[in-house]
C-alpha positions as CSV (number, residue, x, y, z in Angstrom):
1,M,-0.1,0.0,0.4
2,A,1.1,3.3,-0.3
3,G,2.2,5.1,2.6
4,N,-0.5,7.4,2.2
5,K,-2.6,4.9,3.8
6,I,-0.6,3.9,6.2
7,I,-1.0,5.3,10.1
8,D,0.9,4.7,12.7
9,L,-1.2,4.2,15.8
10,Y,0.0,4.8,20.0
11,C,-1.3,4.4,23.2
12,F,0.7,5.8,26.1
13,E,3.2,6.7,24.3
14,R,4.4,3.7,23.0
15,E,3.3,2.7,19.1
16,I,1.2,-0.4,18.8
17,G,1.7,-0.8,15.1
18,K,-0.1,0.7,11.7
19,I,-3.1,1.1,10.9
20,G,-3.7,0.5,6.9
21,Y,-7.1,1.5,4.4
22,D,-7.5,0.3,0.7
23,E,-9.9,1.4,-0.4
24,D,-10.2,0.0,-3.7
25,Q,-10.0,-3.8,-2.1
26,K,-12.7,-1.9,0.9
27,K,-10.0,-3.6,3.2
28,S,-8.6,-2.2,6.6
29,F,-4.7,-3.7,8.1
30,F,-3.6,-3.8,11.2
31,Q,0.0,-4.9,12.1
32,Y,1.6,-4.7,15.9
33,H,4.5,-3.2,16.1
34,P,7.3,-6.2,17.2
35,A,9.1,-4.2,19.8
36,F,5.7,-3.7,21.5
37,L,4.7,-7.2,21.2
38,K,8.2,-8.2,22.3
39,E,8.0,-5.5,25.8
40,G,4.8,-8.0,26.4
41,L,3.5,-5.5,28.4
42,Y,-1.1,-4.3,27.8
43,Q,-2.0,-7.8,27.4
44,N,-5.3,-6.7,27.5
45,I,-5.3,-3.9,25.8
46,F,-7.5,-4.8,22.5
47,P,-9.9,-8.1,24.4
48,L,-11.3,-9.2,21.5
49,I,-10.4,-8.9,17.3
50,F,-6.9,-8.0,16.9
51,K,-4.8,-11.3,17.6
52,R,-1.8,-11.2,20.0
53,T,0.4,-11.9,16.7
54,A,3.2,-10.4,14.1
55,Q,1.1,-10.9,11.6
56,T,-0.7,-8.7,8.9
57,Q,-4.4,-8.7,10.4
58,V,-7.0,-8.3,7.4
59,F,-10.6,-6.8,8.0
60,S,-13.4,-6.7,5.1
61,Q,-16.6,-7.1,8.3
62,F,-16.6,-3.4,8.9
63,E,-17.4,-1.9,5.7
64,N,-20.2,-0.1,6.9
65,E,-21.6,3.1,8.0
66,T,-20.5,3.1,11.6
67,F,-17.1,1.3,11.5
68,R,-16.0,3.2,7.6
69,G,-14.3,0.1,6.7
70,L,-11.4,0.5,10.0
71,P,-11.3,-1.9,12.8
72,P,-14.4,-1.1,15.1
73,M,-11.5,0.2,18.0
74,I,-10.3,2.3,15.5
75,A,-12.9,3.8,13.9
76,D,-13.8,4.7,17.9
77,S,-11.4,7.4,17.2
78,L,-13.1,8.8,14.1
79,P,-16.0,11.3,14.7
80,D,-20.1,11.2,14.5
81,M,-22.4,12.7,13.2
82,F,-21.7,16.3,14.6
83,G,-18.0,16.5,14.2
84,H,-18.0,15.4,10.6
85,I,-20.0,17.6,9.9
86,I,-18.3,20.5,11.2
87,F,-14.8,18.2,9.4
88,K,-16.7,18.8,6.5
89,T,-18.0,22.1,6.3
90,W,-13.9,23.0,7.7
91,L,-12.3,21.6,4.9
92,E,-14.7,23.3,2.6
93,S,-14.7,26.5,3.4
94,N,-10.4,25.9,3.1
95,Q,-11.6,24.9,-0.8
96,K,-10.5,20.9,-0.2
97,N,-12.8,18.3,-0.8
98,S,-14.1,16.3,1.9
99,D,-15.2,13.8,-0.3
100,K,-11.4,13.1,-0.8
101,I,-10.2,12.6,2.4
102,S,-9.3,9.4,3.5
103,V,-10.6,7.7,6.8
104,I,-6.4,7.0,7.6
105,E,-6.0,11.5,7.0
106,Q,-9.0,12.0,9.1
107,L,-6.9,10.0,11.4
108,A,-3.8,12.0,10.7
109,Y,-6.2,14.7,11.6
110,V,-8.1,13.8,15.5
111,A,-3.8,13.1,15.9
112,N,-3.6,13.0,19.4
113,R,-6.6,14.8,20.2
114,G,-8.8,12.3,20.8
115,M,-11.2,11.0,22.8
116,G,-9.2,7.9,24.9
117,A,-5.5,7.1,24.6
118,L,-5.8,6.2,21.3
119,S,-2.9,8.5,18.9
120,Y,-2.0,8.2,15.3
121,Q,1.0,9.5,13.9
122,P,2.4,10.8,11.6
123,A,-0.2,14.1,12.2
124,K,-2.1,16.8,10.2
125,H,-0.8,19.9,11.4
126,I,-3.5,22.1,13.5
127,P,-2.3,25.3,14.3
128,E,-3.0,26.2,18.1
129,N,-5.7,28.6,19.6
130,A,-5.1,29.1,22.9
131,T,-8.8,30.6,23.7
132,I,-12.8,30.1,23.4
133,N,-15.6,32.3,23.4
134,L,-18.2,29.9,23.7
135,D,-20.9,32.8,22.4
136,E,-18.9,33.4,18.9
137,I,-18.3,29.2,18.9
138,T,-22.5,28.7,19.4
139,D,-23.1,31.2,16.4
140,V,-21.4,29.7,14.0
141,L,-22.0,26.4,14.7
142,K,-26.2,27.9,14.1
143,K,-24.9,28.5,11.1
144,V,-23.3,25.5,10.2
145,L,-26.1,23.4,11.1
146,D,-28.4,25.0,9.0
147,N,-26.6,25.0,6.1
148,K,-25.7,21.5,6.8
149,R,-24.8,20.5,2.5
150,S,-22.8,23.8,2.0
151,V,-21.0,26.3,4.1
152,S,-18.5,28.6,1.8
153,A,-15.5,30.5,3.5
154,D,-17.0,33.4,3.1
155,Q,-20.4,32.9,5.1
156,L,-18.2,31.5,7.7
157,N,-15.1,32.8,9.7
158,S,-12.4,30.4,8.8
159,Q,-10.5,30.8,12.2
160,S,-13.8,30.3,14.1
161,L,-14.3,26.8,12.5
162,L,-10.9,26.1,13.0
163,N,-11.5,26.5,16.2
164,I,-14.5,24.0,16.6
165,F,-13.1,21.6,14.6
166,K,-10.0,20.9,16.6
167,I,-12.0,21.0,19.7
168,G,-15.5,19.5,18.1
169,T,-14.9,16.4,16.0
170,S,-13.9,14.1,18.3
171,A,-16.6,13.7,21.2
172,G,-19.2,11.5,19.3
173,G,-22.4,11.5,19.3
174,A,-25.7,14.1,17.5
175,R,-26.2,16.6,19.8
176,P,-23.3,19.8,19.1
177,K,-20.5,19.8,21.5
178,I,-17.2,19.9,21.9
179,L,-13.6,19.5,24.8
180,I,-12.5,22.1,26.6
181,S,-9.3,22.8,29.8
182,E,-10.4,24.9,32.3
183,N,-7.2,26.4,34.8
184,K,-7.8,25.1,38.5
185,E,-6.4,28.2,39.1
186,T,-7.2,31.1,37.0
187,A,-10.2,29.6,35.6
188,E,-9.0,30.4,32.3
189,I,-10.9,27.8,29.4
190,I,-8.3,26.7,26.6
191,P,-9.4,24.3,23.9
192,G,-9.2,20.5,25.7
193,D,-6.7,19.6,22.9
194,L,-4.1,21.4,24.2
195,E,-3.1,20.2,28.0
196,Y,-3.9,17.6,30.0
197,S,-2.0,17.9,33.3
198,E,-2.8,17.7,36.3
199,K,-3.4,22.0,36.7
200,F,-6.3,21.4,34.4
201,N,-10.5,20.3,34.8
202,H,-10.6,18.8,31.5
203,Y,-14.7,19.1,30.2
204,L,-16.8,17.4,27.9
205,V,-19.6,20.6,26.9
206,K,-22.9,20.0,24.9
207,L,-24.4,23.4,24.0
208,S,-27.3,24.6,23.6
209,L,-28.4,25.9,20.3
210,D,-32.4,25.7,20.5
211,D,-33.6,28.9,22.7
212,D,-36.4,28.7,20.1
213,L,-37.4,25.4,21.0
214,G,-38.8,26.5,23.9
215,Y,-37.1,24.4,26.5
216,N,-33.2,24.0,27.1
217,R,-31.8,20.4,26.1
218,E,-29.0,20.8,28.4
219,I,-31.4,21.5,31.8
220,I,-33.3,18.5,30.9
221,E,-30.1,16.4,31.1
222,Y,-28.5,18.2,34.1
223,S,-32.1,17.5,35.5
224,Y,-31.4,13.9,34.8
225,Y,-28.1,13.7,36.4
226,L,-28.8,15.2,39.7
227,T,-31.0,12.3,39.6
228,A,-28.6,10.1,38.8
229,I,-26.1,10.1,41.2
230,T,-28.9,10.3,44.0
231,L,-29.5,6.8,43.1
232,G,-25.9,5.8,43.4
233,I,-25.4,5.8,39.8
234,S,-21.7,6.6,38.4
235,M,-21.3,9.4,37.1
236,M,-18.7,11.9,36.0
237,P,-19.5,15.8,38.2
238,S,-21.2,18.2,36.1
239,R,-22.4,21.8,36.1
240,L,-24.3,23.8,34.5
241,I,-22.1,27.2,32.3
242,D,-24.4,29.7,31.8
243,Q,-27.2,28.4,33.1
244,K,-27.4,26.8,29.8
245,H,-24.5,25.1,28.4
246,F,-24.1,21.0,30.3
247,A,-20.5,20.4,31.1
248,T,-19.2,16.7,32.2
249,L,-16.2,16.3,33.4
250,R,-14.4,13.7,31.6
251,F,-13.4,10.3,32.7
252,D,-10.5,9.7,29.4
253,R,-8.5,12.4,31.0
254,Q,-7.7,11.8,34.8
255,N,-4.7,13.2,36.9
256,G,-3.0,14.7,34.0
257,K,-3.3,10.7,32.1
258,R,-5.4,10.1,28.5
259,K,-6.6,6.9,30.0
260,H,-7.6,4.5,27.1
261,I,-11.6,4.1,26.5
262,L,-13.1,2.4,23.8
263,T,-17.1,2.3,23.8
264,A,-19.2,-1.3,23.8
265,T,-19.4,-0.7,19.8
266,G,-15.8,-0.2,19.5
267,M,-14.6,-2.7,21.7
268,T,-17.0,-6.0,20.0
269,G,-17.5,-4.5,16.3
270,W,-21.0,-4.7,17.7
271,D,-22.8,-2.0,15.0
272,F,-24.8,0.0,17.3
273,K,-27.2,1.0,14.9
274,D,-28.3,-3.0,14.3
275,P,-30.8,-3.9,16.1
276,E,-29.8,-7.9,16.1
277,F,-26.7,-6.6,18.4
278,S,-28.6,-4.2,20.4
279,R,-29.8,-5.8,24.1
280,Y,-28.7,-5.1,27.4
281,E,-28.3,-8.8,27.7
282,N,-25.0,-8.2,24.9
283,L,-24.1,-5.7,27.4
284,F,-23.9,-8.3,30.2
285,E,-22.5,-10.7,28.4
286,L,-19.5,-8.7,27.8
287,A,-19.3,-7.6,31.6
288,V,-18.5,-11.3,32.4
289,Y,-16.7,-11.5,29.6
290,L,-14.3,-8.8,30.8
291,K,-14.7,-10.5,34.3
292,L,-15.8,-7.1,35.8
293,P,-16.3,-7.5,39.7
294,H,-19.8,-7.6,40.5
295,R,-20.8,-4.7,42.0
296,E,-20.3,-3.2,38.6
297,T,-22.7,-5.5,36.8
298,D,-24.6,-4.5,39.8
299,E,-24.1,-0.9,38.4
300,L,-25.0,-2.3,34.3
301,F,-28.2,-3.1,36.3
302,R,-28.8,0.6,37.7
303,R,-28.0,2.1,34.5
304,M,-30.4,0.0,32.9
305,I,-33.7,0.7,35.4
306,F,-32.6,4.2,35.3
307,N,-32.8,4.5,31.8
308,I,-36.2,2.7,31.1
309,V,-37.4,4.6,33.9
310,F,-37.3,7.8,32.8
311,C,-37.6,6.9,29.4
312,N,-33.9,7.9,28.1
313,T,-34.7,5.6,24.8
314,D,-30.7,6.4,23.2
315,D,-29.0,4.1,25.4
316,H,-27.2,2.9,22.2
317,L,-24.4,0.5,22.9
318,K,-21.8,3.7,22.0
319,N,-23.6,5.3,25.0
320,H,-21.7,2.3,27.2
321,S,-18.2,2.4,27.6
322,F,-14.9,0.5,29.4
323,I,-12.0,2.3,31.0
324,Y,-8.5,0.1,30.6
325,D,-6.9,0.2,34.0
326,E,-3.0,-0.6,32.1
327,T,-1.5,-1.1,35.7
328,S,-3.8,-4.1,36.6
329,D,-4.2,-4.6,32.1
330,K,-7.7,-5.2,33.2
331,W,-10.7,-3.1,32.3
332,N,-13.3,-1.8,34.3
333,L,-16.7,-0.2,33.8
334,S,-17.0,3.5,32.9
335,P,-18.5,6.2,33.9
336,A,-22.0,6.8,33.3
337,Y,-23.1,9.6,31.0
338,D,-25.8,9.9,28.4
339,L,-28.4,10.5,31.0
340,T,-31.7,12.2,29.4
341,Y,-34.9,12.6,27.9
342,S,-34.4,11.5,24.5
343,L,-37.2,12.5,23.0
344,N,-38.7,15.7,22.0
345,P,-42.0,16.3,25.0
346,L,-43.4,18.8,22.5
347,L,-44.2,15.1,20.7
348,N,-46.5,13.0,21.5
349,Y,-45.5,9.7,21.4
350,K,-47.5,6.7,21.4
351,R,-44.8,4.4,21.3
352,T,-41.4,4.7,22.1
353,S,-38.8,1.9,20.6
354,R,-35.6,1.5,22.8
355,A,-32.2,1.1,21.0
356,L,-31.4,-1.4,23.7
357,S,-34.0,-4.5,24.1
358,V,-34.9,-6.1,27.0
359,N,-36.1,-9.8,26.8
360,Y,-36.3,-9.1,22.9
361,K,-38.5,-6.0,23.6
362,R,-38.2,-2.8,22.8
363,A,-41.3,-0.9,23.8
364,D,-43.6,-2.3,27.2
365,I,-41.1,-3.4,29.5
366,L,-42.5,-4.9,32.1
367,L,-41.3,-6.2,35.8
368,N,-40.9,-9.2,34.7
369,D,-38.4,-8.7,32.2
370,V,-35.8,-7.2,33.5
371,L,-36.0,-10.0,36.5
372,S,-35.0,-11.8,34.2
373,I,-32.3,-10.4,33.7
374,A,-31.5,-9.6,37.2
375,D,-31.9,-13.7,38.1
376,K,-29.0,-14.8,35.4
377,Y,-26.6,-12.8,36.2
378,T,-27.2,-12.6,40.0
379,I,-28.3,-9.0,40.8
380,K,-28.1,-8.1,44.5
381,N,-31.4,-6.6,45.6
382,A,-32.8,-5.9,42.5
383,R,-36.2,-5.4,43.4
384,G,-34.5,-2.9,46.1
385,I,-32.8,-0.9,43.1
386,I,-35.7,-0.7,40.9
387,E,-38.4,0.9,44.1
388,K,-35.7,3.2,44.7
389,T,-35.2,4.1,40.8
390,L,-39.4,4.8,40.9
391,N,-39.1,6.3,43.6
392,A,-36.9,8.6,42.3
393,T,-39.6,10.0,39.8
394,D,-40.2,12.8,42.2
395,I,-36.8,13.7,43.1
396,W,-36.5,14.4,39.3
397,E,-39.7,16.9,39.4
398,Q,-38.0,18.4,42.3
399,H,-35.2,19.0,40.0
400,A,-36.8,19.8,37.1
401,H,-38.9,22.7,38.7
402,E,-35.7,24.3,40.6
403,L,-34.3,24.0,36.9
404,H,-36.6,26.4,35.8
405,I,-37.7,23.4,33.2
406,P,-40.8,24.5,32.2
407,G,-44.4,22.9,33.8
408,K,-45.4,21.6,29.7
409,I,-42.4,19.9,29.8
410,I,-41.8,18.4,32.6
411,E,-45.5,16.8,32.3
412,S,-45.0,15.3,29.1
413,I,-41.7,13.8,29.8
414,K,-43.4,12.2,32.9
415,R,-45.9,10.7,30.8
416,D,-43.5,8.5,29.3
417,F,-41.9,7.5,32.3
418,N,-42.2,3.8,33.0
419,K,-43.4,1.9,35.7
420,L,-43.1,-1.2,35.1
421,L,-46.6,-2.4,35.4
């Protein structure tokens, strides 16, 4: 393959191997670096899909919209819907044809700025900028998202687009979000790709662009966060910025270090859009395979019940992640994220279908359905978890009123709560 179709994969500042993609054959390639294999470290860094061998490994089964031909662990690094829009718009504003940028070149743009600890070299040079203006960013994003098909350089400021591209493309999901770092002493905010030291708090910020909706999705997510932590669900500390943007500390940046993270989709190759794989039972089986502590299996059950009761139907496989401990060479359940009401509260839904099924059901899930999972995976005090979660709907309503969520929105959301009857 030509040199520009291959890129070096790094983790924990070590070269792990090389990634390649042949667009003609629609095949991706991975080969471990001999020195990395010889060291014998991080035996469990990729627990599935990659074999621990010096031979070149070839993959043709990941040629779809989710993986874009790459091995799933690597595809995890690529920007999702929102990031891809920004990436495409920035390229076009600089007279570059985004359709001709290969996935390997996109990894070069991600370089060492992506989520988790995986990074790619050689990197595409991106000029540094040390300031962030959230108002400017939201104004530019509104223009970008209103003109998804074509945005020219004279319509938008290229430097503003560059700022957003640098701090927005690596965070997954469809909603506008950026990565920032806040100096603990001075409170100065800089782009999240410039620092990952103990001097900074590193945040993922979900930006509120919906001033005309009549409600704020980010405030709703914050109300869910406040409720979830009262139930003992493990989440990173979160807050509102300017009373409208949802900011959560990143679990992939801890104590000044990058942490290796994989989503359930990235770890296994289960396409989060494929109903065949999108089952809570698969998540529990993965927890067993990874030998997670039983308390984390209980935690996974607690999150499942929360999502069902509070109508978070967007609980797909990329919204469940695992975090690697390089010292013990073991995996753990990551803190929970994206716990929120995922529908439009201004619309009436007669029937809602979940991303992840329970007992082969995506709607009308009942108590016996969740208890079947509790029995199979020996969840401690399952009925107590369920009762406590059901009682927490009153706690959520209190938070919602305190956050000044409109009353009609509160009532609309409450109607979709599942009482598991």
